[in-house]
C-alpha positions in Angstrom: 22.2 76.8 -14.6 19.4 75.1 -16.5 17.1 72.5 -15.0 18.8 69.8 -17.1 22.2 70.7 -15.7 20.8 70.7 -12.2 19.3 67.2 -12.6 22.5 66.0 -14.2 24.6 67.2 -11.2 22.1 65.5 -9.0 22.3 62.2 -11.0 26.1 62.3 -10.8 25.9 62.0 -7.1 25.2 58.3 -7.8 22.5 55.9 -7.0 23.9 54.6 -3.7 21.4 56.7 -1.7 18.5 55.0 -3.6 19.7 51.6 -2.5 19.7 52.8 1.1 16.2 54.1 0.7 15.1 50.7 -0.6 16.9 49.0 2.3 15.0 51.3 4.8 11.7 50.6 3.1 12.4 46.8 3.2 13.3 46.9 7.0 10.0 48.7 7.8 8.0 46.4 5.5 9.5 43.3 7.2 8.7 44.7 10.7 5.1 45.4 9.7 4.8 41.9 8.2 6.0 40.2 11.4 3.8 42.4 13.6 0.7 41.8 11.5 1.4 38.1 11.2 1.6 37.8 15.0 -1.6 39.9 15.4 -3.6 37.8 12.9 -2.4 34.5 14.5 -4.4 35.6 17.6 -7.5 36.2 15.5 -8.6 32.5 15.2 -11.8 31.9 17.2 -13.9 28.9 16.3 -16.8 31.0 15.1 -19.1 28.2 14.2 -18.8 26.6 17.7 -19.0 30.1 19.3 -22.2 30.9 17.5 -23.7 27.6 18.5 -22.8 28.2 22.2 -24.3 31.7 22.1 -27.5 30.7 20.4 -27.9 27.9 23.0 -27.4 30.2 25.9 -29.8 32.9 24.5 -32.4 30.2 23.7 -32.4 29.2 27.3 -32.6 32.9 28.4 -29.1 32.9 30.0 -27.7 36.1 28.6 -25.1 36.2 31.4 -23.6 32.8 30.3 -23.5 34.1 26.7 -21.6 37.2 27.8 -19.1 35.1 29.8 -18.5 32.9 26.8 -17.0 35.8 24.8 -15.6 37.8 27.7 -11.9 37.1 27.1 -11.9 36.0 23.5 -9.9 38.0 20.9 -11.1 38.6 17.3 -13.6 40.5 15.3 -16.5 38.1 15.8 -16.1 37.9 19.6 -15.9 41.7 19.8 -19.1 42.0 17.7 -20.8 39.5 20.0 -19.7 41.4 23.2 -21.1 44.6 21.8 -24.4 43.1 20.8 -24.8 41.3 24.1 -24.1 44.5 26.0 -26.9 46.3 24.2 -29.2 43.3 24.1 -31.6 44.8 26.7 -32.2 47.8 24.4 -33.6 45.6 21.7 -32.4 43.7 18.7 -32.1 46.8 16.5 -29.9 48.6 19.0 -27.8 45.4 19.4 -27.4 45.2 15.6 -26.1 48.8 15.5 -23.7 48.1 18.3 -22.4 45.0 16.5 -21.9 47.0 13.3 -19.9 49.7 15.1 -17.7 47.0 16.8 -17.1 45.4 13.4 -16.0 48.7 11.9 -13.7 49.5 14.8 -12.1 46.0 14.6 -11.6 46.3 10.9 -9.6 49.5 11.3 -7.3 47.6 13.7 -6.9 44.7 11.2 -6.0 47.2 8.5 -3.3 48.9 10.6 -0.2 49.7 8.5 -1.4 47.7 5.5 -1.5 50.9 3.4 2.2 51.1 3.8 2.7 47.6 2.4 0.5 48.4 -0.5 2.3 51.6 -1.2 5.7 50.0 -1.0 4.6 47.1 -3.2 3.4 49.5 -5.9 6.2 52.0 -5.8 9.4 50.2 -4.9 10.0 49.0 -8.5 9.8 52.7 -9.7 12.2 53.8 -7.0 14.6 51.0 -8.1 14.1 52.1 -11.8 14.9 55.7 -10.8 18.2 54.4 -9.2 19.0 52.6 -12.4 18.4 55.6 -14.6 20.7 57.7 -12.3 23.3 54.9 -12.5 23.1 54.8 -16.3 23.5 58.6 -16.5 26.6 58.3 -14.3 28.0 55.5 -16.4 27.8 57.5 -19.6 29.3 60.5 -17.9 32.2 58.4 -16.7 32.6 57.2 -20.3 32.8 60.8 -21.6 35.6 61.4 -19.1 37.4 58.2 -20.0 36.9 57.4 -23.7 39.8 54.9 -23.6 37.8 52.7 -21.3 35.4 51.8 -24.1 32.3 49.7 -23.7 33.7 48.0 -20.6 33.4 51.3 -18.7 29.7 51.7 -19.7 28.9 48.0 -19.1 30.3 48.0 -15.7 28.4 51.1 -14.7 25.1 49.8 -16.2 25.4 46.4 -14.5 25.8 48.2 -11.1 22.8 50.5 -12.0 20.6 47.5 -12.7 21.1 46.3 -9.2 18.8 49.1 -8.1 16.0 47.8 -10.3 16.5 44.3 -8.9 16.5 45.6 -5.4 13.3 47.5 -6.0 11.6 44.3 -7.1 13.0 42.4 -4.2 11.5 44.9 -1.8 8.1 45.1 -3.7 7.3 41.4 -4.2 7.2 40.4 -0.5 5.2 43.5 0.3 2.6 42.8 -2.4 2.3 39.1 -1.3 1.9 40.0 2.4 -0.6 42.8 1.5 -2.7 40.3 -0.5 -2.5 37.6 2.2 -3.5 40.0 5.0 -6.3 41.4 2.9 -7.7 38.0 2.3 -7.5 37.2 6.0 -9.3 40.5 6.8 -12.1 39.5 4.4 -12.5 36.2 6.2 -12.5 37.7 9.7 -15.0 40.4 8.7 -17.2 37.7 7.0 -17.2 35.7 10.2 -18.2 38.8 12.1 -21.1 39.4 9.8 -22.2 35.8 10.3 -22.0 36.3 14.0 -24.0 39.5 13.8 -26.8 37.9 11.8 -26.9 34.8 13.9 -27.1 36.8 17.2 -29.7 39.1 15.7 -31.8 36.2 14.8 -31.5 34.7 18.2 -32.3 38.0 19.9 -35.3 38.6 17.7 -36.6 35.1 18.5 -36.0 35.7 22.2 -38.0 39.0 21.9 -40.9 37.2 20.2 -41.0 34.5 22.8 -41.0 37.1 25.6 -43.9 39.1 24.0 -45.9 35.9 23.5 -45.3 35.0 27.2 
């Protein structure tokens, strides 16, 4: 049996299984969207106010108060602040490295499962198109077996096959939108963390200079 005949026999199995694959991809995508949305809702600290409070505490030499201020806060910026304050006694340079490490770790948490959304968004239309091609092959095969049916036989099969393409787009579009929204949110949170890192580094450097002069 030639490879063409093998694929033909495979195609004649129908495109129903392709639709089920798309349904499964859609269910997983929606689950990830909901989980990520809930996770990002908890990532909303008032970074500007937090920085002001921490700078004030460090300026007065009260590192303990600064640590308590971020002790139970969620988010990338508070995590960076906790890491930097924990290593503050080792110097500003050490604190900066600790902050960078915390930011990288938190970014990985933010990006969890987003690769899946990007992959589904890019490839679901092709999976749907594959289902359509299979459906068209099956439609023409049915016509060859029932020539009396005429064009209506082909049109009916093709219309059903095109549903797979529509389904692929239906799965892909929300995944792409969610992926872009989450990526924009990640950039904002990481940007806030960088602002926090620079602000605390400046405050710590100033505190070190004051200590040396004293």
